[in-house]
SEZALUM-965786 format. One record per residue: residue in three letters; x, y, z of N, C-alpha, C, O in turn. Coordinates in steps of 0.02 Angstrom, whole numbers, padded with zeros to 5 digits, always signed. Each point is the difference from the previous one (the first is absolute). Layout:
AlaXYZXYZXYZXYZ;...
***
This chain:
Met+00687+08110-10655-00007+00061+00033+00006-00024+00071+00040+00029+00037;Lys-00079-00082-00017+00000-00017+00072+00079-00006+00015+00022+00039+00042;Arg+00020-00081-00072+00063+00002+00019+00040+00075+00005+00044+00005+00043;Ile-00053+00036-00075+00034+00071+00007-00042+00023+00063+00032+00038+00035;His-00097-00051-00011-00017+00035+00056+00039-00028+00055+00025+00036+00043;Leu-00021-00104-00043+00039-00027+00044+00075+00021+00022+00024+00012+00056;Ile+00002-00011-00118+00067+00034-00004+00010+00064+00034+00046+00003+00040;Leu-00087+00051-00050-00005+00064+00015-00013-00006+00076+00037+00021+00044;Thr-00096-00054-00035-00015+00002+00083+00064-00035+00035+00011+00025+00056;Ala+00028-00067-00071+00063-00026+00039+00037+00053-00003+00022+00016+00055;Ala-00001+00027-00111+00047+00047+00004-00030+00056+00047+00041+00033+00032;Val-00095-00023-00026-00027+00070+00041+00015-00040+00073+00040+00027+00039;Met-00063-00076-00024-00001-00031+00057+00085+00011+00030+00019+00031+00050;Ser+00014-00061-00089+00072+00002+00012+00030+00068+00013+00044+00007+00041;Ala-00068+00044-00078+00021+00072+00026-00018+00019+00053+00039+00033+00035;Ile-00100-00048-00014-00035+00019+00063+00047-00029+00061+00022+00035+00046;Leu-00011-00099-00052+00040-00043+00047+00072+00037+00003+00024+00011+00055;Val+00002+00004-00100+00065+00023+00005+00000+00079+00041+00041+00021+00041;Ser-00097+00011-00067+00001+00070+00033-00019-00001+00069+00027+00039+00039;Cys-00073-00081-00020-00013-00007+00064+00053-00032+00055-00004+00009+00061;Ser+00054-00048-00098+00055-00027+00046+00056+00054+00023+00044-00021+00037;Lys-00043+00079-00055+00036+00049+00015-00004+00024+00066-00056+00015+00022;Ser+00122-00007+00023-00010+00011+00068-00024+00065+00018+00002+00048-00038;Glu-00028-00044+00104-00035+00073+00015+00057+00055-00002-00020+00057-00013;Asp+00067-00063+00021+00044+00060-00013+00046+00012-00059+00055+00029+00004;Asn-00084-00056-00061+00027-00005-00060+00082-00027-00009+00040+00020-00043;Asp-00032-00060+00086+00064-00022+00004+00004-00067-00038-00037-00048+00009;Pro+00081+00052-00048+00003-00065-00077+00011-00060+00055-00030-00052-00015;Gln+00063+00050+00066+00032-00055+00034-00063-00031+00048-00040+00034+00032;Thr+00043-00098-00036-00058-00039+00033+00045-00045+00046-00032-00045+00027;Glu+00089+00044-00015+00039-00035+00053-00026+00011+00071-00013+00059+00015;Thr+00002-00110+00035-00010+00023+00070+00050+00032+00012+00051-00021-00026;Pro-00047+00075+00065+00050+00033+00030+00036-00041+00067-00035-00025+00044;Gly+00091+00023-00044+00039-00056+00054+00012+00055+00045-00007+00059-00014;Pro+00029-00087+00083+00003+00029+00063+00057+00054-00016-00013+00059+00014;Lys+00068-00071-00037+00065+00052-00008-00034+00057-00048+00006+00059+00017;Phe-00036-00075-00066-00029+00066-00029-00052+00036+00043+00001+00061+00002;Leu-00039-00093+00027-00047+00038+00029+00028+00030+00061-00036+00045+00023;Ala+00089-00055+00010+00034+00033+00045+00032+00062-00012-00008+00050+00035;Ala+00049-00057-00089+00029+00052-00055-00050+00057-00021+00010+00061+00005;Lys-00063-00090-00028-00051+00038-00029-00030+00049+00052-00017+00057-00017;Ala+00011-00080+00077-00030+00039+00057+00037+00054+00013-00023+00056+00009;Val+00096-00074-00007+00051+00070+00000-00018+00040-00059-00037+00049+00008;Ile+00063-00065-00073-00017+00035-00044-00066+00029+00000+00007+00060-00011;Thr-00072-00076+00019-00061+00036-00006+00004+00051+00050-00028+00053-00009;Ser+00066-00066+00072-00005+00050+00053+00051+00061-00012-00016+00057+00016;Ser+00077-00072-00045+00044+00048-00008+00024+00019-00071+00034+00051-00009;Cys-00052-00088-00038+00005+00032-00071-00063-00001-00030-00009+00055-00028;Ala-00035-00090+00021-00058+00026-00037-00045+00034+00042-00051-00027+00023;Thr+00068+00084-00014-00036+00055+00036-00017+00060-00046+00017-00004-00059;Ser-00050+00062+00084-00012+00049-00041+00044+00036-00016+00026+00024+00050;Gly+00002-00002-00110+00054+00043-00004+00072-00050-00030+00047+00024-00031;Cys-00055-00087+00047+00053-00047-00008-00023-00053-00066-00017+00026-00053;His+00018-00075+00059-00025-00060-00047-00063-00020+00006-00002-00061+00003;Ala-00062+00089-00001-00065+00000-00004-00031-00003-00049-00050-00033-00009;Ser+00078+00070-00033-00041+00007-00069+00057+00004-00053+00055+00022+00019;Pro-00063-00042-00090+00048+00006-00055+00030+00072-00010+00056+00009-00024;Ala-00096+00039+00043+00031+00070+00003+00042+00034+00053+00014+00060+00003;Asn+00006-00113+00042+00036+00024+00053+00080-00029-00004+00017-00043-00040;Ala+00020+00069+00078+00075-00023+00008+00035-00053-00059+00017-00058+00007;Gly-00014+00095-00057+00027-00039-00067-00051-00042-00041+00012-00036-00048;Gly-00062+00045+00073-00046-00041-00032-00008-00065+00023-00038-00037-00032;Ile+00071+00015+00088-00007-00069+00020-00064-00004+00049-00006+00048+00037;Asn-00032-00087-00034-00068-00017+00027+00005-00063+00030+00012-00050-00033;Phe-00018+00048+00088+00005-00066+00060-00072-00014+00020-00011-00024+00056;Glu-00044+00039-00104-00071-00036+00018-00006-00066-00012-00037-00032+00037;Thr+00067+00001-00084-00009-00074-00011+00068-00035+00024+00056+00024+00006;Asn-00081-00096+00005+00045-00044+00020+00057+00003-00063+00058+00017+00010;Ser-00080-00033-00062+00051-00012-00072+00058+00074+00007+00061-00005-00006;Ala-00095+00064+00018+00035+00049-00006+00053+00002+00067+00058+00019-00008;Ile-00080-00039+00065+00053-00004+00052+00052-00058-00020+00059+00015+00004;Ala-00076-00077-00024+00050-00052-00014+00036+00017-00056+00055-00027-00004;Ala-00075+00076-00052+00040+00024-00055+00059+00036+00031+00057-00012-00022;Lys-00067+00059+00075+00049+00042+00027+00039-00041+00056+00033+00038+00035;Ala-00028-00097-00018+00026-00025+00065+00063+00018+00007+00016+00024+00055;Asn+00030-00031-00104+00074+00010+00005+00008+00082+00024+00036+00021+00045;Asp-00072+00010-00081+00005+00073-00004-00011+00016+00076+00043+00030+00034;Ile-00114-00056-00005-00021+00014+00069+00056-00011+00049+00013+00044+00041;Lys+00019-00099-00042+00045-00020+00036+00071+00044+00000+00029+00017+00051;Thr-00011-00005-00112+00059+00049-00002-00034+00060+00030+00018+00019+00056;Leu-00062+00010-00086-00012+00076+00033-00018-00001+00086+00022+00034+00047;Ala-00056-00074-00051-00028+00004+00089+00041-00035+00042+00013+00024+00055;Val+00010-00083-00073+00050-00041+00053+00069+00020-00007+00024+00035+00045;Asp+00019-00053-00106+00072+00011-00004+00016+00068+00002+00048+00020+00033;Leu-00087+00020-00067+00031+00075+00003-00040+00045+00062+00026+00046+00031;Gly-00085-00068-00022-00038+00037+00048-00022+00067-00009-00012+00038+00047;Thr+00006-00019-00121-00029+00057-00035-00068-00001+00007-00024+00056+00008;Met-00013-00099-00010-00079-00008-00005-00015-00035+00062+00035-00041+00030;Pro-00107+00070-00011-00033+00051-00019+00036+00067+00019+00048+00001+00038;Pro-00073+00053-00066+00021+00061+00014-00005+00026+00071+00045+00035+00024;Thr-00100-00052+00009-00019+00003+00056+00035-00023+00058-00010+00020+00058;Gly+00047-00061-00074+00057-00033+00050+00007-00072-00020-00034-00033-00039;Ala+00090+00014+00076+00032-00061-00014-00052-00057+00033-00034+00013+00049;Leu+00031-00076-00082-00039-00047+00036+00028-00034+00062+00059-00005+00014;Ser-00101-00014+00016+00023-00040+00073+00054-00060-00023+00003-00015-00060;Ala+00032-00014+00101+00037-00062-00014-00051-00059-00018+00012-00041-00045;Ala-00066+00039+00080-00051-00057-00011-00041+00017-00078-00016-00042-00042;Asp+00008+00095+00038-00026+00013-00075+00049-00015-00067-00018-00025-00053;Lys+00076+00042+00069+00051-00017-00031+00015-00075-00027+00019-00016-00057;Thr-00032-00023+00106+00013-00065+00010-00058-00038-00038+00007-00053-00029;Lys-00055+00083+00034-00065-00033-00034+00000+00013-00082-00031-00040-00036;Ile+00065+00092+00010+00007+00014-00073+00076-00033-00007+00010-00014-00059;Ser+00035+00002+00091+00061-00030-00009-00030-00087-00017+00007-00030-00054;Asp-00036+00008+00107-00021-00072-00003-00038-00021-00062+00010-00053-00030;Trp-00057+00102+00014-00037-00015-00063+00037+00001-00064-00006-00044-00043;Val+00046+00099+00037+00043-00005-00074+00048-00061+00014+00013-00033-00050;Ala+00014+00014+00108+00052-00046+00001-00046-00077-00029+00025-00048-00029;Ala-00084+00058+00047-00039-00066-00010-00023-00009-00082-00022-00051-00025;Gly+00032+00112-00004-00011+00005-00074-00031+00071-00018+00007+00025-00056;Gly-00046+00011+00115-00022+00049-00027-00062+00007-00036-00020+00051-00029;Arg-00013-00117+00033-00065-00016-00054-00067+00003+00060+00007-00006+00060;Ile-00069+00016-00096-00042+00011+00037-00027-00067+00044-00032+00004+00053;Thr+00051-00062-00083-00019-00055+00030+00066-00018+00063-00007-00054+00028;Asp+00059+00092-00009+00041-00017+00049-00026+00019+00057+00030-00011+00052;
***
């Protein structure tokens, strides 16, 4: 009986530790963001993850840029639309400096850690 109690206690403690280790923004990625990602994310946050665009799952094709992993998953699409084609954001083309931030990040691998 004592052994079962210890096993159950260990299982409960493990479950608690796992649930507490989730990040604040519900982003499954735990990598430390790299400088190229952070520079690109700043552009994306101010130009793309805005009201009416990619600020929630219900907007703009269901694409939501509120988490690091969501941004990284769309790295190539972001570069194609915002840099190569210049069709995003619809409010106007990005500056050359902002395009370079996105291009440099994608060229480095388009990962959160880049």
